[in-house]
N, C-alpha and C positions, 0 to 999 in steps of 0.2 A: 610361713616362713620357709624359707629354701635353704638345703644343707648341701654343702659340696665339700668332697673330700678325697685327698689325693696324697698316696704314700710314696716317697722316692728312698733310693738309696744313695747315700753320700759316704765320702771319704771321712774318715775319724780324725780329729785334732787331739793330740796328745793334752791331756789335762796339765800335767806337770809343766810342760813347755808353755802354756798358755798364761798359767799364773805366774811362770818366772818373767815372761815379757812383760805382761802388764806391771809387775812390780819393778821392773827397771823402768819402765817410762814414767811411772809415777815418781820413783826415787830421782831420775834426772829432773823432772819438773819441779819437784819438791826443791832440790839443791839448785835451782837456777836463780839469777838474779836480774834486775833490770837495771838498763843504763841507757838513759835519752830515748827511753821507749822501746829500745830493743830487748828482747829476752835472751840473754845468754845463758848456755849451758856451763856446768863447772869447769871444762876445759876452755870457755872463753869463746867458744863459737856462738853465733846468733841463730835462733830457730828461724827459718826460712820462712817469709812471707807472713810474718805474725809479730804484732806489738802493741804494748800497751798503750790505750788511748787517754785512760782516766783513772784515778785512784792510786792505791798501792797494789803492787805486785803480790799474788797470792794471799789477799786480804779480799773479806767479802765484800760486795759491791765494786771491784776492780773491773773495768771496761776494757775489753781486748778487740782488735780489730784486724783484718785480712788485708795485706797490701796486694793491691790489684798488679796483676802481672802486666807488661807492657802491651799495648793494644786493646785490652779488655776496658769495658765502660765502666766507669765509676760513678759512684752515687754520689751528687753533690749535696744531699742532706747531711751525709755521713762525715763531711770534710769538717776539719778544725783548722785554725791558723797555725801554720807550721807544723802541720801533721798531713800525712798521706792519707786523703780519704779512703773510706773501707767500704767494700762492696758488703760485707757482713760484719756484724759486731756481736759480741758475746760477754755477757756478766757473769762473773764468779758468784755463786751464790754460797757455796760452802767449800772449803778446803781443809778437811782434816784426813788425812792419808790414812790414818791408822782406823777410822770410823767411816767418813763418808766425802764424796767429790760430788759437788752439784753445778752445773753450768746451765745456762739460760742464753739461747741465740735468738737473734732476730734478723729476719732477710725478707727482703721483697722481690719477686721474680715474676715477670709478666703479669703485672698487675695485682698479684696475690701477697698479702702480708702475712707472713707466719712466725710464730713463735715456738720455740722448741725447748723442752727442758730435759736434760738429761741426769739422772742420779746414778752413782755407782756406790753400794755398801762395800764396805770393808775392802778398798781397792786393792791393797797389796796382795790379798789372797780373795779376789772377787765372789760375794755371796749374792747379791743380786743386782739387777740393771733395770732401772725405771724409764720409760720414755714419755713425754706427754707433747701433744703437737695440737695447735689451735691456729687456724687459718681463715682469713676473710679477706674481701675484696672492699677496701674503703668506700667505692664508688659503686658498689652491689648491694643488695637486699639480703635477707635470711637465707636466699638460696646459694650465695656465696660464702657462707660459714659452714664450716666444719670442725670437728675436734676428735683427738684419738688418744688414748692412753694404752701403753702395754707395759708389762713385768715380765722378766726372766728370772726365775729362781735358779741359779746356777747351781747351788747345792744340789737342788731337788734334780736337775738335768742331769749332773753326773751321777747321783744316785740310781735314777734310772737306767744308766748306760752299766751301772756295774752288776744288774739284775742277769742271769743267766738268758741267753737268747730264746730259751723255749718257755720262760716264764710270761705271764700275761704284761702287756705294757701298763706304765703306771696309772693308777686311778685318776691323779690330777694332773693335768698338764702342766708340765714346768714353765711354758711359755703361754701367756695367754693376752689378749688385747681386744678393745672395742673401741668402734667408730660411730661416731654421731653425726647426723646432718638432719635437717629439716624433714626430709622425705624419709627417712630410714635409718635403722641401727645395724650394725655388724658386730660379729664376734668371732677372732680368729683364735684357735688354739693350735699348739705345736708339742706333740711328743715323741721322745725318741725312744729306740730300743735298740739293743746290740745285734748284729747279724753275726751269723756264724762264722764269717771269714775277718772278722774285726770290723767291718765298715759300720755305718748306722742306718737303720731303718727309721725313717722321718715321716710322721703322719701329721700333713695339716688339713685341718677342718676349720671352713668358713661358714657362718650361718647368717643369713640376712633376712631382714623383716622390715615392714612400714611401720610408721610411727602414726598413734591414734587415729583419727578418721580416715587416713591415707592407707591403711593396711589393705583394706579390699582394693583399692587402685593398686598397690604394690604388689599384691598377691595377684593379680591379673596380668600384670606386665612380667612379672616373673615367669608365670606359667609360660608366656610367648616367648619370652629372652631366654629359658633356662639352658637351652643348648649354647647358644654364643657365650652365655656367661660361665657356664662349666667349662667351656673350651678355652676362654681366657684365663680363668683361674689355674687350669692345668698348665697352660703356656707360661703364666707367671711364674710358678711353683718350678717348673722346669728350668727356666731361664735362671732362678736364684740358684739352683743347684749348680749351673755350668759357671756362674760368677763364684761360688764356693771353691769349685774346683780350681778354678783360674787363680784364686787367691792363695789356697793352698799350694799350689805349683809354686807360686813366688816366694813363700815363707823359707827363712834359712833355717838350717837344721844346727844351728849355732847354740851353744849353751854358755852359762857362765859369764865373764868378762868378755868373751868375743860376743855374744848374743847384744849385751849391754853397748858395745860399741858399735855394733850395727844399728842398733836402735838410734844412738846418738847421730850417726849420718843420716839416718833416715829422716831426722827432724831438722838437720842444718843443711841440706843439700837439695838444690832445686829437682822437681820431678822429671824425669827423662822425656823427651817430647814424643809424642805419638807419630811414629811414621805414618805417613799417606800411603794408602793402596793404590791411588790413582796413578798410573804411569807418567812419567814426566817428559812432557813433549819438546822434542829439539828443535832447533831454528829450521825454518821453513828450506827445503833444498833450493839452490839458486839455479836457475835455468842456464843451460850449457851456452857458453860464449860461441857466438858465430865462428864457423872456421874461416880463415884468411883463404882466400883465392888465390 
């Protein structure tokens, strides 16, 4: 078995703001209604790029789909008469805002079919988040199958950050996940602790091993590939830290009704286009006209 560990410092997220923002989002969707497939917020504005495809809105079994943006390839198998074909579909398994919300999505990308299930316990003051992923290539064999499960105990996460900075880290990681493939298994844990300056020190540990009779083969492979794997693991963690910092920089510092309005705007307005970093080429300069004699 190979074990990789990397500890990083990240900016802290305010717990009360996080729980308030999630609560507003849940309340907005809970108060929404459906009209001709469109999902309307309480103020009558439709949720951008999202519609009901089948079933009753916010009832178990309701199927929702993403409306492709102009120019994006559409999946013909997801089309229904009179409906915009969807690139990705999601099925609502449970909607009880005071207890649990569970959604299952299906998507196909580059030949891989993926099913993702997300469950949030006590959504208005989030208690735990569970995610499961199953993927396979319909045209491939068992080597093209994989699965993963992850759970984040949010109450344990915040409790770990309430400890004094000098205290040892929590004995049980608040975030853990398992990945399974025919060739091997992996386990990932994430444990936070507070830093002296108010930021978070987050330790990420990845353990990998082969399965069954492939364990000796995997052990040899991990021995020779340990350094590039470790480098890739560290780069992946550092990249996640950068994305986290970018996300926090975009989070509004609003509270109350102003925050609720900001979330409603985010749900109903199209995302801003990403500006291209490539310079725009102008027209070719024309050759100077010959001078008159």
